[in-house]
C-alpha positions as CSV (number, residue, x, y, z in Angstrom):
1,X,-28.7,16.6,53.3
2,X,-29.4,18.3,50.0
3,X,-26.0,19.8,49.9
4,X,-24.3,16.4,50.2
5,X,-26.7,14.8,47.7
6,X,-26.0,17.6,45.1
7,X,-22.3,17.1,45.5
8,X,-22.6,13.4,45.0
9,X,-24.8,13.9,42.0
10,X,-22.4,16.3,40.5
11,X,-19.4,13.9,41.0
12,X,-21.4,11.0,39.5
13,X,-22.4,13.2,36.5
14,X,-18.7,14.3,36.0
15,X,-17.7,10.6,36.0
16,X,-20.4,9.7,33.5
17,X,-19.4,12.5,31.2
18,X,-15.8,11.5,31.4
19,X,-16.7,7.9,30.5
20,X,-18.8,9.2,27.6
21,X,-15.9,11.1,26.2
22,X,-13.7,8.0,26.5
23,X,-16.2,5.9,24.6
24,X,-16.7,8.5,21.9
25,X,-12.9,8.7,21.4
26,X,-12.6,4.9,21.3
27,X,-15.4,4.7,18.8
28,X,-13.8,7.3,16.6
29,X,-10.4,5.6,16.7
30,X,-12.0,2.2,15.9
31,X,-14.0,3.7,13.0
32,X,-10.8,5.3,11.6
33,X,-9.0,1.9,11.9
34,X,-11.8,0.1,10.1
35,X,-11.8,2.8,7.4
36,X,-8.0,2.5,6.8
37,X,-8.2,-1.3,6.7
38,X,-11.0,-1.3,4.2
39,X,-9.3,1.2,2.0
40,X,-6.1,-0.9,2.1
41,X,-8.0,-4.1,1.4
42,X,-9.8,-2.9,-1.6
43,X,-7.2,-0.6,-3.2
44,X,-5.5,-2.1,-6.2
45,X,-8.0,-5.0,-6.6
46,X,-7.7,-4.7,-10.4
47,X,-4.2,-6.0,-10.2
48,X,-4.8,-8.8,-7.7
49,X,-2.5,-11.6,-8.8
50,X,-4.4,-14.7,-7.3
51,X,-1.1,-16.4,-6.5
52,X,0.9,-15.6,-9.6
53,X,3.6,-13.0,-9.9
54,X,2.5,-10.3,-12.4
55,X,5.1,-8.5,-14.4
56,X,5.5,-4.8,-13.7
57,X,3.5,-2.5,-16.0
58,X,5.4,-1.1,-19.0
59,X,8.0,-3.9,-19.3
60,X,8.2,-6.3,-22.2
61,X,8.5,-9.4,-20.0
62,X,9.9,-10.9,-16.9
63,X,13.6,-10.7,-16.2
64,X,15.4,-12.7,-13.6
65,X,18.8,-14.3,-12.9
66,X,17.2,-17.6,-12.0
67,X,13.7,-19.3,-12.0
68,X,12.9,-21.8,-9.3
69,X,10.2,-24.5,-9.7
70,X,8.8,-25.4,-6.2
71,X,6.2,-27.8,-5.0
72,X,3.2,-26.7,-2.8
73,X,5.3,-27.2,0.4
74,X,8.0,-24.8,-0.9
75,X,10.7,-27.4,-1.7
76,X,12.7,-26.6,-4.9
77,X,12.1,-29.2,-7.6
78,X,13.8,-27.5,-10.5
79,X,15.9,-24.5,-11.5
80,X,16.6,-22.6,-14.6
81,X,19.6,-20.3,-14.4
82,X,22.8,-19.0,-16.0
83,X,26.0,-20.8,-15.1
84,X,29.3,-20.2,-16.9
85,X,27.7,-17.8,-19.3
86,X,25.1,-20.3,-20.6
87,X,21.6,-21.4,-19.6
88,X,21.3,-24.5,-17.4
89,X,18.1,-26.4,-16.6
90,X,18.1,-28.7,-13.6
91,X,15.5,-31.0,-12.1
92,X,16.0,-32.4,-8.6
93,X,15.2,-35.8,-7.1
94,X,13.2,-36.0,-3.8
95,X,16.6,-36.6,-2.1
96,X,17.8,-33.1,-3.3
97,X,20.4,-34.4,-5.8
98,X,20.3,-33.3,-9.5
99,X,18.1,-35.8,-11.4
100,X,18.4,-34.2,-14.8
101,X,20.7,-31.5,-16.2
102,X,20.6,-29.7,-19.5
103,X,23.1,-29.2,-21.0
104,X,24.5,-32.6,-19.9
105,X,28.1,-31.5,-19.7
106,X,29.3,-28.1,-18.4
107,X,31.6,-27.7,-21.4
108,X,28.8,-28.4,-24.0
109,X,27.8,-25.5,-26.3
110,X,25.1,-25.7,-28.9
111,X,26.0,-25.6,-32.6
112,X,25.2,-22.3,-34.2
């Protein structure tokens, strides 16, 4: 009986050791993932924009082909862009049609 009991005990001990190695590996992987996530979350906190788009460092301003004015739901309410070589400012009605346009006529050019 002792021979069978020793064999069973050794098998059980091997299974427990195998489970222990698995748990140690899983804990190590989880700790590494948490470390990577925390590093990514807190890196660059000094330039967190809080919802505003910050200009890239070293440039004298923001450059774009068009600026869009949107409401909180994301619907475009206004636009400032270049059309026909001159700046155009548009405001849209709730229906989506142009409510106000500057300059009023496409052919209009300001006096120098």
